[in-house]
C-alpha positions as CSV (number, residue, x, y, z in Angstrom):
1,M,-11.5,46.5,17.4
2,T,-14.1,44.0,18.1
3,T,-12.7,40.4,18.4
4,H,-15.1,37.5,17.8
5,P,-14.8,34.4,20.0
6,P,-12.8,31.2,18.5
7,A,-15.6,28.9,17.0
8,T,-16.3,25.5,19.0
9,L,-15.0,22.3,17.6
10,A,-18.6,21.4,16.5
11,Q,-18.8,24.6,14.5
12,A,-15.2,24.1,12.9
13,L,-16.3,20.6,11.9
14,A,-19.8,21.9,10.6
15,N,-18.0,24.4,8.4
16,A,-15.5,22.2,6.8
17,Q,-18.6,19.8,5.9
18,T,-20.5,22.7,4.6
19,G,-17.5,23.2,2.3
20,G,-17.7,19.7,1.2
21,L,-15.2,17.9,3.2
22,A,-16.3,14.3,4.1
23,R,-17.3,14.1,8.1
24,L,-14.4,11.5,8.8
25,D,-11.9,13.7,7.0
26,A,-12.9,16.7,9.0
27,Q,-12.8,14.9,12.1
28,M,-9.1,13.5,11.5
29,L,-8.0,16.7,10.1
30,L,-9.4,18.7,13.6
31,L,-7.7,15.8,15.5
32,H,-4.5,16.3,13.8
33,A,-4.6,20.2,14.1
34,L,-5.3,19.7,17.9
35,D,-2.3,17.4,18.4
36,R,-4.6,14.6,19.7
37,P,-4.4,10.9,18.3
38,P,-6.1,10.1,15.5
39,H,-8.3,7.5,17.5
40,D,-9.8,10.2,19.5
41,R,-13.3,10.5,17.6
42,A,-15.1,10.0,20.6
43,W,-13.2,12.8,22.4
44,L,-14.4,15.4,19.7
45,L,-18.1,14.0,20.6
46,T,-17.6,14.8,24.2
47,H,-15.9,18.2,23.7
48,D,-18.0,19.5,20.7
49,T,-18.8,22.8,22.6
50,D,-15.0,23.5,23.6
51,P,-13.6,26.8,21.9
52,L,-11.2,26.4,19.2
53,D,-8.3,28.9,19.7
54,G,-7.1,31.0,16.9
55,A,-4.0,29.3,16.1
56,T,-5.4,25.9,15.9
57,A,-8.4,27.1,13.7
58,R,-5.9,28.6,11.3
59,R,-4.2,25.2,11.1
60,F,-7.4,23.4,10.7
61,T,-8.4,25.7,8.1
62,T,-5.3,25.5,6.0
63,L,-5.4,21.5,6.3
64,V,-9.1,21.5,5.1
65,Q,-8.1,23.7,2.1
66,R,-5.3,21.3,1.2
67,R,-7.5,18.3,1.7
68,Q,-10.2,20.0,-0.7
69,A,-7.6,20.6,-3.3
70,G,-6.9,16.6,-3.4
71,E,-4.0,16.2,-1.2
72,P,-4.4,12.5,0.4
73,L,-5.4,12.6,4.2
74,A,-2.7,10.4,5.0
75,Y,0.1,13.0,3.8
76,L,-1.7,15.7,5.8
77,T,-1.9,13.8,9.1
78,G,1.2,11.9,8.3
79,V,-0.3,8.4,9.6
80,K,-2.3,5.9,7.7
81,E,-3.9,2.7,9.4
82,F,-3.2,-0.2,7.1
83,H,-4.0,-4.0,7.8
84,G,-4.0,-3.1,11.7
85,L,-0.7,-1.1,11.4
86,S,-0.3,2.6,12.1
87,L,2.1,3.4,9.2
88,Q,3.7,7.0,8.9
89,V,3.7,8.3,5.4
90,D,4.5,11.3,3.4
91,R,4.9,12.4,-0.1
92,R,8.0,10.1,-0.8
93,V,5.7,7.1,-1.0
94,L,2.2,6.4,-2.1
95,D,-0.8,6.4,0.0
96,P,-1.6,3.1,0.9
97,R,-5.2,2.0,-0.1
98,P,-7.4,-0.6,1.8
99,D,-7.7,-2.3,-1.7
100,T,-4.0,-3.4,-1.3
101,E,-4.9,-5.5,1.8
102,T,-6.3,-8.0,-0.6
103,L,-2.9,-8.7,-1.8
104,V,-1.8,-8.8,2.0
105,Q,-4.2,-11.3,2.8
106,W,-3.6,-13.5,-0.2
107,A,0.4,-13.7,0.5
108,I,-0.7,-14.8,3.9
109,D,-2.9,-17.5,2.8
110,A,-0.1,-18.5,0.2
111,L,2.5,-18.6,3.1
112,D,0.4,-20.7,5.1
113,L,-0.5,-22.9,2.4
114,Q,3.2,-23.5,1.6
115,A,3.8,-24.1,5.5
116,S,1.3,-26.8,5.5
117,A,2.9,-28.7,2.4
118,P,5.8,-30.6,2.4
119,A,8.8,-28.8,1.2
120,P,9.5,-29.6,-2.4
121,A,13.2,-30.6,-3.4
122,G,15.2,-27.5,-3.9
123,A,13.1,-25.1,-1.7
124,Q,14.8,-23.3,1.3
125,P,13.7,-24.6,4.9
126,H,12.2,-21.0,5.8
127,R,9.2,-19.6,4.5
128,R,10.3,-16.6,2.6
129,V,8.5,-13.5,1.1
130,I,9.3,-10.4,-0.7
131,D,7.4,-7.4,-1.4
132,L,8.4,-5.6,-4.7
133,G,8.1,-2.0,-4.7
134,T,7.5,-1.7,-1.1
135,G,6.8,2.0,-0.6
136,S,5.9,2.7,3.0
137,G,6.5,-0.9,3.6
138,A,2.9,-1.7,3.9
139,I,2.8,-5.0,2.4
140,A,6.1,-6.3,3.9
141,L,5.2,-5.2,7.3
142,A,1.6,-6.3,7.4
143,V,2.7,-9.8,6.2
144,K,5.6,-9.8,8.7
145,H,3.1,-8.8,11.7
146,A,0.7,-11.3,10.7
147,R,3.6,-14.2,10.4
148,R,6.3,-13.3,12.7
149,E,7.9,-16.6,11.7
150,A,8.3,-15.7,8.1
151,E,11.5,-14.2,6.6
152,V,10.3,-11.3,4.8
153,M,12.3,-8.9,2.5
154,A,11.5,-5.7,0.6
155,V,12.9,-3.9,-2.2
156,D,12.2,-0.3,-3.8
157,V,14.2,1.6,-6.6
158,S,13.6,4.8,-4.3
159,A,16.1,5.6,-1.2
160,D,13.3,8.0,-0.1
161,A,10.7,5.3,0.1
162,L,13.0,3.0,1.7
163,A,13.8,5.5,4.3
164,V,10.0,5.8,5.2
165,A,9.7,2.0,5.0
166,S,12.9,1.3,7.2
167,A,11.5,4.1,9.7
168,N,8.1,2.0,9.9
169,A,9.9,-1.1,10.6
170,K,11.8,0.2,13.5
171,R,9.1,2.1,15.1
172,L,6.8,-1.2,14.9
173,G,9.4,-3.6,15.9
174,L,9.1,-5.7,12.7
175,A,12.2,-7.4,11.4
176,V,12.2,-6.7,7.7
177,H,15.1,-6.7,5.4
178,F,15.2,-3.9,2.9
179,L,17.1,-3.6,-0.1
180,Q,17.4,-0.9,-2.9
181,G,16.8,-2.0,-6.4
182,S,14.7,-2.3,-9.6
183,W,12.2,-5.2,-9.0
184,L,14.4,-8.6,-8.5
185,Q,17.5,-7.5,-10.2
186,S,19.5,-6.9,-6.9
187,V,18.1,-10.0,-5.2
188,S,19.6,-13.2,-4.5
189,G,18.0,-16.3,-3.6
190,R,14.3,-18.0,-3.9
191,F,10.9,-17.2,-2.2
192,D,7.8,-19.0,-1.4
193,V,5.7,-15.7,-2.3
194,I,6.7,-12.7,-4.5
195,A,4.0,-10.0,-3.8
196,S,4.1,-6.7,-5.7
197,N,1.8,-3.9,-6.0
198,P,3.7,-2.0,-9.0
199,P,2.8,1.1,-11.0
200,Y,-0.1,0.1,-13.1
201,V,-1.4,3.4,-14.4
202,A,-1.2,3.8,-18.0
203,A,0.5,7.0,-19.2
204,G,-2.0,9.4,-20.3
205,D,-4.8,8.0,-18.1
206,P,-7.1,10.9,-17.2
207,H,-7.4,9.8,-13.5
208,L,-3.7,10.9,-13.2
209,A,-4.9,14.4,-12.8
210,A,-6.4,13.5,-9.6
211,L,-3.3,11.8,-8.2
212,T,-0.7,15.0,-8.6
213,H,0.1,14.8,-4.8
214,E,1.5,11.2,-5.2
215,P,5.0,10.2,-6.9
216,L,4.5,9.5,-10.3
217,Q,7.1,7.0,-10.8
218,A,5.3,4.7,-8.3
219,L,1.9,5.0,-10.6
220,V,2.7,5.3,-14.3
221,S,3.9,2.0,-16.4
222,G,3.9,2.5,-19.9
223,P,1.2,2.7,-22.8
224,D,-1.0,0.2,-21.3
225,G,0.2,0.2,-17.7
226,L,1.6,-3.0,-17.5
227,D,5.3,-2.6,-18.4
228,D,6.3,-3.3,-14.8
229,I,4.2,-6.2,-14.3
230,R,5.9,-7.6,-17.3
231,R,9.5,-7.0,-16.2
232,I,8.7,-8.7,-12.8
233,L,7.1,-11.6,-14.8
234,Q,10.3,-11.9,-16.6
235,Q,12.5,-11.9,-13.5
236,A,10.1,-13.9,-10.8
237,P,10.8,-17.7,-12.1
238,D,14.5,-17.5,-11.0
239,H,13.6,-16.3,-7.6
240,L,10.5,-18.7,-6.9
241,N,10.8,-22.2,-4.8
242,P,9.2,-24.9,-6.4
243,G,5.4,-24.0,-6.0
244,G,6.1,-20.6,-5.0
245,W,3.4,-17.7,-5.7
246,L,3.7,-14.5,-7.8
247,L,0.8,-12.3,-6.7
248,L,0.2,-8.9,-8.4
249,E,-1.9,-5.8,-7.7
250,H,-3.2,-4.2,-10.9
251,G,-5.9,-1.8,-12.0
252,W,-9.6,-2.3,-12.1
253,D,-9.9,-3.5,-15.8
254,Q,-6.6,-5.2,-15.9
255,A,-7.4,-8.6,-14.4
256,A,-7.7,-10.7,-17.6
257,S,-4.8,-9.0,-19.1
258,V,-2.5,-9.7,-16.3
259,R,-4.1,-13.3,-16.2
260,K,-2.8,-14.0,-19.7
261,L,0.5,-12.7,-19.2
262,L,0.8,-15.0,-16.2
263,G,-0.2,-18.2,-18.3
264,R,2.2,-17.1,-21.1
265,A,5.0,-17.1,-18.7
266,G,4.2,-20.2,-17.6
267,F,2.5,-20.0,-14.2
268,E,-0.2,-22.5,-13.1
269,K,-3.3,-22.0,-11.1
270,V,-3.7,-18.8,-12.6
271,Q,-6.7,-16.8,-10.7
272,S,-7.8,-13.3,-9.4
273,R,-9.2,-12.0,-6.2
274,L,-11.7,-9.5,-5.5
275,D,-11.1,-6.1,-3.5
276,L,-13.5,-4.6,-1.1
277,A,-15.6,-3.1,-4.0
278,G,-15.9,-6.4,-5.6
279,I,-13.2,-5.7,-8.5
280,E,-10.6,-8.1,-9.4
281,R,-8.1,-6.3,-7.9
282,C,-5.4,-8.7,-7.6
283,S,-3.9,-11.6,-9.9
284,G,-1.5,-14.4,-9.2
285,G,-0.3,-18.0,-10.2
286,Q,2.2,-20.7,-9.1
287,W,5.4,-21.7,-10.4
288,S,6.5,-25.1,-11.3
289,P,10.1,-25.9,-12.4
290,G,10.1,-27.2,-16.0
291,T,7.0,-25.7,-16.7
292,T,7.3,-24.1,-20.4
293,A,6.3,-20.4,-21.1
294,G,3.7,-19.8,-23.9
295,A,4.2,-17.8,-26.8
């Protein structure tokens, strides 16, 4: 029986790309199959003629097939880079998107704005931020990493998600307090910033067909995708310091609707921020005590 020699690393990458896989995805999966760090792409270039043993080749082929079937790269490698942090993720949480870094930066900016202003009457002395629906902990951990002096809390209704987030916090050495609950129902105290990337996909949205690998409860929110945002808006005023900000990520076509909801709930300075693609991805507003909600 004739045994063919193993393919080289370069040939394995070329075959994956011929099958329609993006070059970066192929490189990341090959590094994972080789048990090498995800930052070792330069190593692949300098070892492209190295042979690929049969066991590694089979692992790589399986990973490529799963990626071609739509499984997120982060689930296959178990790692996702987000706002300068290396997070461990799996099917228990959403795959953190680069667009969410827009929300993180806005939360950091809002904290800095609050820190530079005199504390209003009734405000708590330490700057506090809470991440609602934390998932992998991406938002809370990125904010804490950037502003170590801030008190950061994170909430999720899923015990599985909190297990992932807590493990990330411990591994990164970031002191975030995690709490299980539905949005702000189990939360006490007030905050300078409430940030959330809640479910915002409408039930029946055709894009859900491409998201079957991710937890459905973290994606869908009623007929128009805004049910959870409405719940957060109802609860947020009782948990914001005077002048505090509520910041919400939403769908590509939901900015106008979310701004309208914020205005009706009594928030001021209502505005939106653009994501990396120039799309209005986040909307928020500032809370002032005594503001009367609109009709």
